N, C-alpha and C positions, 0 to 999 in steps of 0.2 A: 533553581528555576529550569522549565523544561525549555527545549528548542521549540521556536515558533514553527508552525506548520509550512511546511517549504514546498517547493517542487523539485525534482531531481536535473540537473543539468550539468553540462561538462564543466570541468576546472577551467578558468583562465588560462591563455596559452602561457604564460611566463612561468606558471608553476609545473608545465611539463619540461621544462628545459634541464638540462644536466646542473647538478650540484656547483654551487659557485656563480651560476648564471643567472639565478633565480632572483636573489638579490639586489644586482645590479638593475635586472630587469624591473623590479618593482621601485625601486628608486628613481629609473628613468619614466615609469608613469606617474611618480608621486605630482607631475603637475596635468592635474585633471580639467584640461580646456574642454569646455562642451560637448561633455559624455551625452549623446542622446541615444539613450537606450532605453527601451521597452522596459516598463516598470509599473509596479503597483505598492501603493505605500497603505498599510493598514495601521494609523496611527490615532489615538484620540489625543488631540493637543491640547493643554490649558491655555489661559491668556493671554501669555509672553511672547506667543511668535504668531505669525501671519498665518495659520492654518495648515490644512494637508493639501497635498497635490493633488488633481483632478486625474485619474487615469486616461481618460479620454484626450487628454492631450499628448500623450507621450508618443514620440516618434521611434520607429524600428529602424535605425541605419546600420543592423548586422554586426554591432561590435556587443551585444547584450552578452550577460553571462558573466563579468567582470565585477557586479555590486556597485555601491556607492565611493568607495576607495577612499573611505576616509582619510584624513589628515586629521592630526591633533594641535590643536592651538594651545588653548592655556585652561588650566584650573582656575574656575570663579569660585565666587561663595555658594559653596553645596553644587554647582554643576561644572561642566565641562563645554568650552566652546571649541568647535572643531569644523573643518571645511568639507563638505560632502556633495556628491553629485547624484540626485535622485531620477535622473533621466529625463526630466522636465524643466528644472529651474536651472540648468549648468552647476556649475561649482558655486556654493554659496554658504553664508554661514548658516550653522546648527548648531544646538546645544543638547545636552542629555545629562540626567540626572543619573544613569545608571539603570534604569527600566524603560522599557517599551511607551509605556503611557508618557513618560516623561522625555520622550527624545520628539523632536522637532524644529523645523523649519523658523531660523529667528527674521529673516527678510528677506527677499528677492530682491535683491542691490540693483543687478543688471537686468530688467523684467523680461521673463521669457527663458528661452534657451541657453543664451549667450551668459557666459561666467563672468561674474564681478571678480574671483579672486584667482589670483595665481600664485600657487604653493610652490616655491622653490626647494628641490631635494636637500640643497647645500647650505639650505637656514640660513641666508644672511640676515639673521636677527630682525624677521620681518614683521613684526609683531610686538607689542610690549603691554602689559598690564603695570596700568596704573591707579591703585587704589581698587574701585570698584569697576573699573572701564577696563577696556580693550582698545588699542589704537594699532590700525592695522592699514595696509594700504589695499584698494579695491576701486572698479572702474564700473561706473552705471550708466555709461554709454552715454552720458554727457560732458562729464567734465576729464573723462581717460582715466588713468590709474593715478588717484589723489588721496590725499588722506582722510580718513574714517576713523569713526571712535562708535562703540556701541555698550550698552549696560545689560545686554543680554535680551533685549526685548526691542520687539518691530518698532516702536515709535523712540525708541534711545539709541537705532540705528541710524546714523546720519552721516552726511559729509563735514568732516572737521575744518578743513579750508582747500580752496582750491588755490594750492600754491602756484602753478601755472597753467593761468586760464588761458582760452584759445580755442584750439581746432579738438575736437572731441574724441579723436585717434591720435594725434601725433602731439598733441602739448599736454604732456604728465608732467608730473613730479617725480615719481615712482619713488615714494621714501622707502629707506630701509636702512638696517643696520640701528634699531631702535635698543637704547639704552636709559636706564632713570639713574639720575644722580643728584642726592639731595633734592630728591622731589619733582625734579624739573625732567621731562623726557628730551632725550637730545635724539638725534637723527640724521642722515644722509638725504638730500633730496636736490633735484634741479630745478631749476628756475631762469626763463630766459635764455635755455643753453648752457648755466652753469651750474654745476654740480657742487655743493657745499656744505657748511654744517649748520643746521635749524634746530630750534627748539621749540616747546610748546607747555601751556599751562592750562591744556584741553579747553581752550577757548577760541574763537577763530582769531581774534586782535592778539591774543598772547601766541599766537603761529608766528615765529618771525624767524628771519637768517640771522644768525648769531657774528657773521662774519664773512666778508667776501675775501677769503684767506689767497685765492690765487685771482687777482685782478685780471681781467680779459680772458680764462680760462678754469678750466675743472680743478679743484684740488681733490675731488674724491676722496673724501673722509671716509674711512672702513676698519674695521675691529674696534668698536666704540665699545671702552671699558670702562666701568664707574671705579674710581680709587680714589682716598685720601678727600672723599667730599666733592671731586672734579669729574670730569668726565676726559678718558684720555684715548686718542686715536693715531690711525698715519694717515696723512695729508701730504700734497704736494703743493707747498707754496711758490714754487717757479725754482727750486733747486734741488728737486726731486724727493722723493719721501722721507719723512721726517717724523719723529714723534712729537704730538702735540697734547695741550691739554686748553681746557676751558671752564669756566665759573660760570659759562651763562652772557657773558658780557664780551663787547666788542674789544676790549682792552686787554680782559682775563683771558682770550685768547691767544696763546703764543707757543712756540717752539719751546720744547725743554730740553736742557743739555746740549746745545746748539754744537753742533758738527762732531758730536761725540757716540753719535748711535747708530754710523753706519746707515744703509740703505734697506729699502723693503722689509721695514718691520710688521710683526704677524704676530699671531697667537697671545695678542695682551692677556694676561693674567694676574690680578691682583691676589697676593699671598702674605697675609699678613703686613708688614710695615713697607713692602717692596711692589714694584709692579715688573714682572716677569714679561719677555718676551723674547721672540727671535730677531736677528738681522744679518744682512751681509757685509761683511767687509772684507779687508784682506784674508783673512781667516778664513772666510767662504759662513756659512749660514753658522751661528753657534747662539748659545743661550745667554741672555744680556738680562740685567737689571738694571731699574731707574730708583734712585731713593731720592725722597722730593725734599728731605730734611737739606740735603746740600745740593740740590738740583745737579744729581751728577748720574751718569749713565754707563755703565762700563760691560766687560764681558766677563760673565761668571767663570769659565774654563773653558779652555780652547781642547774640547773634546777629541776631536781629530786634528791631529797637528797639522797644519799645511791650508792650501787655499782651499779645498775640496768642502769640509766643512762638515759636522755631525748632523745637520739638517733635522732639532729638534722638532717635535711635533705632538698634538695632544697633548699639552698642558695641563693638566689636572691639580686643583688644590686639596691636599689633605693635612688638618693642621695648618701650619705656617710654611711649609714645603710645598713643593709643585715635585708631582711625577710625569714623567715623560718617555718618548722612544726617541732616542737617538744612534748615531752608526760610529762606532770607532773601530778602526782596521783589524783590531786584534778578535772583537766578539761580534761584530756586524750591528743592528739593529736590535738592539735590546732595550732591558727597562732601568730608567734612569731616575736618580731623586737629587734635588738641591734645597738647600736654606738659603740661597744668594751668594754662599762662598763658596771657594774653588774647593777648598778641603771638605765642605760640606754638601759636595757635588758628587757622585759617586755612582757606579753601575750597581744597581739593587741585585740583579741575579743573568746570570748568561743562560738563558733556557734552551739553548741549541748551540752546544758545546761548540768552541771553537769560532771560526770567523763567519758560521752558517748564521743566519738572522732568525731570533724568537719573534720578530715585527711584532710585539705587543698592541693589541688593540682593545677599544672600549676601555678604556679607563674609567674606572666608576667608584668613587667613594662609598664603602658599606660599612656603617658605622665609624670605627676608628683605622678599620681597613681599607685594602685596595683591591677590588675584584677587575679581573681584566682577562682579554683572551691571546693568545700566541701559538706561534706554529710550533712544532715537534716532530722535528722532521721535514720533509718537503710536500706543502700544501695539505698541512695536518693540523688541526684546530684545538686547542685544548683551554680548557677553564682554571685559572688560577686565582689563588688568594694571597695577597702579601699583607702581613701583619709587621708594622713598624716596631711594635714593644717587642718581639722576639730578637732580632728580626727574623722572619720566615718567610719562605716561599713555597706555598703547599701547590701543590698539583689537586683538583678537585673532582675532574673529569676530563678524558680525553675522547672527542668524538671523533673515532677513528674515521667512519667515511663522511667526513666533515672537512671543508675548505674553511680558510682565515674569513673568508667575505660571508660562509655562512655561519656565523657563531656571533652574535652580540647582546649586550645586556640590555634590555629595553623597559625596563622600572624595578619597582619596589610595590610588596603588597605581603601583609601579615606576617611582616618582619623578616621575610624572605627578598632575595634579589631572584625576578625574574630575565629568563633567559630564553632567547631563538637560536635554537641550535638544531645541527644534522645528525642522526644517528644512521644506521645500515638498516631498522627493521621500519621506522616509521617518518621519513623525510625530517623536513625542516618544523619544528614544533615548539610546544612550548614545555621548557623546562623551570624549576627551582632549585636554589640553592639556600642553605642556612649558613653557608660558609666552612661547611666539613665534607669529604669526599662520600662520606655514607649519607648525608643529607643534599647532596646532590641528586635529583631525581627527575623524571619524565611527570608533568604537571598532567597533561592532556593530550592525545592524538585528535587533535580538530578535525585536521582531514584523514581518516583513517586510512591504513593503509602505508605504502612508499611515498604517496603524494605528499606533499608540501602545504601546511596552513601559512607559513611564512609568517608568525605574529611580528607585527614591526612596533616600533619606539611609542610608548605611552606614556599616561599619566596618573599620579595616585589619585582618587577621591574617595574620600570616607572608609580608608584603608584598604580599598581595592585599586586593581590596576585596570583602566579604561584603554583600550589598546585596538588597533586594526589588526584582524586574522583573513586568512581565505579557507572557505569551505566550497562544496561543490555549488553554491549559490552565487559565487563572486564574495570579494574582498568588503568584509563590513566591520562594524564597532561589536567588540568582547570586553566581557569583562569577567576577571578572577581574584579570588582573596588567595589565591597561592595552593588552592586545594583542586580535585579533580570536580567533586561535585559542587563546586562552588564558581566552575570556568562555564558561561556559556554564551551567547551570542544575545546583544540586548535588542538588536532589531534589524529588520531585512530590508533597507531603505531604500535600495535601489534592485528589481528585479529583471528580469527579460528572458529572450528568447534567443537560439544561437544565430551566428548568419558567418557568413565568410567571404572574402573579396580575393579575389585572386590579382598581381601585378606583375610587372614585367621591367626589366631595367633598360638602359640604353639599348638598342639592337647594335651589334656590332661594334663596339667603343673603340675609337681610335682608326678607325677605318675609315666608313661612310660618314660618319658624325664624329670628326676629330674632338668636338667640345667636351664627347662623355668622358675623356681623360683627365677633362679638368676637376677634382673634388667639389671645387669651390665654384664651378657654373651650372651646375645641376642639382645641388642642395642645399638648404639652408634652414633655419630654426626658428620660430617663436617660443620662448621660454625652451619647453622639452618638447615642443611637435616638431616632429622632421617633415619639411617639404622635399619632395625631390619631382624629376620628371620622369613618367613612364609611358612606354607604349602598349597599346591593346589593339586586338583586330576592331574592336567596335567603337574606340573612341580617337584612334591613333595618337599621336606624342603630345602628353598634356600634364599639367600639374598634379599632383597628388600629396597626401599627408598621410604619415603614421605617428604612432604613439609608444614602436616597436614592436608592437606583435601584429600576429596577421588580420585580426580582426579588428584591429585601429588603424586599419589600413584601408583608406579610399581614395576616389575621384575628387579634386576640389571642384572642376567645371569642365564641360568640355566646350571649349572656348569656341574651335572648330568643329561644328557637329558632325559625328559621322568618323569613318575611318581617316580622313586627312589629319587631322589634327593641327594645332598651332605652333607647335615646335617648340616649345618654353626655353629659355636659356637663361644663364646669367643671374639665378635666382640670389637676392641679397637679403637679409632682415634688414629693417627698418621700423625701430618701434614694436606696435602689436601688429604689423604687417609685412610681406614678403613682396619687393620690389622683381620685376622679370621682364623680360624679353617675350613678345608672341607675335605671330605672325596672322594676319586675316587679310585673304586677298591679295597675297603676295606684299603688304604692307607692315614691315617688323617694325614694333615702337616700344614704348615703355608702358606695362601694366603693374596691376598692384592685385594681393590679394590678403583677404584676414584668414582665411581658411573656410571661408562659407561661398555659396554659388553666387549669393546677392551682393559679396564683398570683394568680387574677383571682378574688375575693370579697367580699360585705358586709361593711365593718368593724363599723357597729354599725345596728340598728333606732333611730334618735334619737328619732321620735314614733311611738310603738306605736299612737295614736288615730287616726294618718293618717299623711299623708306630711310629712316634715320640708323636704324641697326645698331642702338645703344649695345655697350660691352664693357668689360671692365671694371666693373662696380666696387665700390668701397663704401660702409659706413662710417662715418667718423660723426659721435655725437648723437642730432636728430637729423642728419642730413646725410644723403646718400650722392657721391660723386662718382661719375663715371662720363667714357668717352660718348660722342654721337656726331654724328654725319647733317649737315645743312648745307642744302644746295648754296648757300651764300658765303658760308664760313668755311666749308671744309671740315673734319673731325677734328673736334675741339673738346676740352674739358666741360662739362656740365655739372649740374647741380639738382637734387630734388629732394624736397620733403616730403613727399606722395602726393601731392596735389597741383593740379593744373597750373596754379599761378605760381607757386613755389619752385616750377620747373623752370629752368633757365641757364643761360649761357655763362660761364664763369670768365672767361677771356678767351679772344680769338689770338693764340700767341703766334702763329704765322698769319698774317691781315690778308683777308682775302680768301679766296677759294681753295688756298693751299693748306695742307692738314698737319697739325704737329704730330698729332697720333698718341695723345696720351694713354699709356699702359704701367701694370706694375705698380698701381696705387697701394700706397702703404700709410696708416695713421702712424704721426710721432708728436708727441707733446703738444697735442693738441690742433697741430697742423695735419695738411696730406704732403705726404712726399712720393713722387711719381717720376716716370722718364716719357721724355716727349723731345721733339727736334725744335730747335730754336731758329733756325735758317734752312731754305729749300736746299742747300748744299750738304747739311750735316745728319748725320745720323742721331740718335736718342743721347742724349744725358741727365743728371739728376735736376729736376724742380722742386720747389717747394710753396705751398701756397697756403693760405690762412683762409680761403674761401671766397674772397675779393677781387675783382679784379687787379687795382693795385698791389696787392698783397699776394699775386702770383708772381714770380721769378725763378729765373735758372740758378742753382745754386753752385756749381761749376763745372768746366767746360773741361771733363778729364783727360779726354782724347781729342784734341780740336780737330785733327785730320779727317777723321772716320767715324767719331761718336766710341763712346765706352759703351753703349747698350746695358744700361745698370738695370737690375732685378733681382726680385727674390729678398726685399727689405725686412729685417727682423730686430728687433729694439732688444738689448743686452744691456744693464746697467745705468740709463740714460742715454746710451748713443745708438744708433740705427746701422746696422750692418747690412752690406748688400755684394751681390756681385757684380764685379765691371770689368773693362778690358782697356788696357795704355798700354804705349810701345815697349816701356821699358820691363812691365813684368808679365806682360800680359794680361788673360782672365785670372783675377785672384779677388780676395777677400779684402772689400774697404767698409769703412764708416765714416758715419757725420755726426757732427752736435747739432747739425741745423744751420752751420754758418760756411761760407766760403774757406775761411783758413782751419776749420775742424772740419774739413773733408778729406780725409787721408789713406792710404793703404793699410791697414789692419795685420794683414798675415798674408804672406807669401810660400805658398806650399811647394814650389819650385823655384829654385834661385835662378834669376835672369828671366827674359821675355818666354819661357816656353810655355807659362801658364798651365792651370790644372781645372780650368771654367769651377773655382771653388764658390760654391751656391750656400745661402744659411740657410736651413730646414726649419727650425726653429729652437724654444728654449724647454731644457727638463732638469729640474733639479736646479736652478740657478747659472746653466751651462750652455753655452751655442753650439748646435749641432751642425756641421759643415759637411756636405757633400762634394767629394770633389776625386779628380782623373787621379790613379795611383803612379803616376810617374815621378814620386817623389824619393828623395835619398834614402829616406830612413826606412822607406818600404822595399828597397832595393830595385825601383824603376820598373816593379810589377804593372800589369796591364789593369784595367777594370777602373771600377768606381769604389772609393773608400769612403767609410764615415768616420770623422774626427771631432773631437770636442775642444769648445775654447772656453776658459774659464774666464771670470771679471778681470783677470790682472793680463791676459792674454796668453798665456801659457797653453800650448796645443798637445793634445795625446791623440792616439789612434783607438778606436772602437771596434769596428769591424768593416769586412768586405759589404758590400751592397749588390756587385755583381762581378764576375771574373771574366777577363779577354774584352774581348770588343763587345760593350755593353749597350743594350736597346735605350732610347730616350725617357722611354715609360718609367722614370723612376717615384713611383708611388711611395708617398710618405706622410705618416701624419703622428701626432706628439697629444695625450691629454695626460690627466694626471697620475693614468695609470702607468704610463710607459711609452715607450717609442716604437713605431709600428712601421713596415718597410716591406714591400717584395723583392724577396731576392731571387735574382737571376744569374744563370752560371755564363751566359754570352748571349748573345741577340739571337742566336738559332735557338737557344733553350726551350723546352717546354714546360718548366720546371717551376715558372713564379708560382712561390706561394707566399702566405703572409707570414712572417716571420716579428718577434717584439724584442726588445732591450730595454734593460735599467739603465743603460749609459755606459755600462762598461763589456767588455771582450767578453768575460766568463757570465755575466747575463744577459747574453745574447742566443735567442735559439728559435727554433720554429715553433708557432703556435699551433698551426693546425693544418692538415693536410687534406684540403677539401676535394681535390681529383689528382689520384697518386697517378704518377708516372707521366699523366698530359699538364697537370698544372690548372690552377684554376684563374690565374692573373689577377686579382683583385686592382680594383679600380674605385676612382669616386670613394677614396677613402677620407670619413669626414667624422671628426671626435664631437660628441654631444654629450657632456656632462661625464659620467663614468663610463661611458660604452663608444665604440668604433663603430662607426653604420661603412659600408663598402659593398660592391659589385663583385660577383666571383661565376664561374662555372663549374659546376659540377660533373659534368658530361653526362647528366641525366637530364635536369630542369633548365637547362639552357642558362642563359646568366641572368640571374635574379639579386636581389636586396638582399643582405646577410648583416648580421649582428654579433659584437662578439665585446664580453665585459673584460678582455685581458687576461681571463684564467686561462692555464693549461689544459687540454681537451685531452680525453682519455686517463688512461691509467698512470698512476704517479710512480715514476722509475728513471732513471738517468740516461745513459749514453750508448747504446750499442749498435754496432751495424752486422746484419746478418748479409750485407754483399747483396741484396735484392733477389734472394733467391727462397725457394721454399727448401724447407727442412723435412725431407721423407725419410732418413734414416738417420740411426744413432748417432749423435754429434756431441762435440764440447765445443764451447765457445767462451773466450773470456770477455768480460763487457766493461768498458770503458765509456763508451759513450750514449747510443741510442739503437734501440730495439728499431727498425726501421718499420714504416707502414706496410711494406713488402713482405714483410717478415712473416712466413706461414710455417705452422708446425702441424706436417701430414699425418693420416691417420698411419697408427701403428708404431710412430717415432718417439723415441725416446730422447731427450735432449737434455743436456746437463749446461745451464749458464754459472759461470763462475764470475762473480765481481769483486772488486776491491770497495768500490762506492755504490750509492744507490743508482737503481738504474731505471729509466723511464721506456715503458713500453709505447710505441707510435700509434696513432690512433686508427689505424689499419690492420693491427699484427693481431692475429687469431691462431689459437690452439683447436683443431678440429677433435670430432669423436675419436678416442681409442689412443688418442697421443700423450705424453708425459713429458712434462717441461717439469725440472728441479733447477731452482735457484739459490745458489751457496751461497755465502758471505755479501748478502743482498740486501736492503731494506726497500722491502715492499712495501709500498704506501699507497692509499686508494686515490 
């Protein structure tokens, strides 16, 4: 097949970032919400779908050139259903038989440019094929996000059931975690603010809740897995997450192996007669199995002896065994296999010798063998094949210029495995393998040159792989039979012109506008669209939105026309909308936006006598709690569902005009925990609320005379940790189980009343990370701020310093599934604040990037979103702007050498032990010998000028 005639356009912005970031940016942009791009579609469609889009209806909002960015859903009978955005109808349901003429829109479920679908990159089983039907979640603009069904035709695409009827925006069931067991489709859905297990026989009458597992709260079923004729899942019945099963009846829905499965089950995977899963107990996160014969659950093997755990992940079935990645002290994260017995649970291969991790990924069954990617050295990806019959583990291809995130197995076609991988010559392109090194080759350079087409995960249809890939016209659907001549674009669904939008971040954060220091005050997300506050000369300070690219960044609404700005603050996600505060004519009140100009308006004028100045927002379920001021009640606790009538006072905790001033709101076990005053003489103490006036009460008076000032609430293993102060121990780490008796001191980092201001920062790999002052005996009483971690048994260990000596209060910190991010400061006078990252260990803590050498970029507003971290930073050239990282190391891969911040203009010799700093410059005519006993990392600003020579001996040089 020949390419369709297309115009030449610049590549989408995510393909021009450094290797390693492009995959994360592509995943970030997988939520294709209302992408209105200039487009034309040349299709002749059959009677199975609604017709072709009208090019005259196109609206160009300067984010074109990115294509329709299709997300594949499911192979049906002779065709593929997928989600795509043609620039006219928003993200809707499409189908293709692998030809241009056989590709068309199935139905515009939400008429017009608004999207009916939201496709999350983490794929929480958001749809399921049942017979010749596909069941999925969609929003038609009338019923919010509800349960839909399609047979691949316009007429056969319809609402299956409005599970949570009511408001078209806020009353949604948001079905997910679909799984078919014994012909019945099970899923998780919300009704009346209660998320439970549901089932359907594909009729409205037969779509019912299976059981109210947790009466009065959410059980939150997830990780649904069909096994032994039933569906198994994790749910919280009121005693924490446990392993459950259901045969579809209320009586047949029960906890299995009660009390013997630990907590936080995940990775449920059926293999042969056993159900494998991971869970956390006193041994940390380890591999378990459940045997239905005896209704018994047991740990398979304590791979990493102690409380840390081996953190098994990516469980993949091959025969009656599961293969997975796990961590032990001697080999790091490597490939393991298990038949469900301790003796049969063994290390397959230590791909990165010693304790360094090979970190296998993309585990894929390939016939009777296992195909996967892993590291060779530092940030170097390679493709492997493991044959259990040998057993042998063979290196197929070493992609020397790739990172682990830049290599993934995307599907199969023609007896070959198709791989998306990066090499030095062709960027990230389509490769294939027959399971041998000689048979691992580049199929086609879809986007010629060093640019990347970034092929995505596909589905096999009639022996060919249908997959998304990017060329100069944006991301569209492609197909391949595994050969170069058989690889071609199916059709160009979405074409358009280029555009650009400039945007700035909070001006002078932390000084004229202190709220910019708080990452949760001016940033929020709907799906994977990020909303933030930016200021320009033409619109002032207003709400903006971004999809992670410059072209996908735009002003939502100029609330106060002109340069004045409405100064939005406290952006908070609530369902399909974002709540925030904004000012008009000096009246600061509650607003909301759905990302459109028309959908951005004031919710309620809470204090008609003046400003209510709402702040300290937190969403719990379908309700946002916040504090607001009213002239009759003072500043108290309020709640809102995003409507005027659903916005009201929860309780006047200090009756009359005195204010209890609620703050530091946190969600805990379906309730709200917060800090507030309980009489006019006291400072703040911890409170708990179920959202009603009667259910809002003081939890404990920790410091009766002056208040404990609790804040920074973080949940770990069913308990809520927080910072609080009392006379005996000073400001230390406390915890609560939601009762007065269960509210106790958790850890005293400095014995006695000295106090360390121990503040919980978040959870990573099942451990709580705490920032505290460093005047602790085990650290020699040094000054500064340290980061320590607390496991589920209460054991405390040191991780790293966050700053030295007298530290500024600006302790920016964030956690996502990629790792821990923080700003490292030497002292309060330092200008060296830059972004650092950590895997939770001292050895795994290092600077991520030096944005502004010598001066420091001082990142703020650090906000994790999926696999990415957004933050503002100052690079010395462009002012303070919005930045994004996928958490991978920037620059050349080598370890650590310090050149002392000086240029090397003469012949010299240096021993390498740590990092070559960004200020290391090898001048013209210099001959420099670097001697390293371990791998060396070159900082992002290191350079070798023309005429200089650098010899690196005994060092591993990697890209």
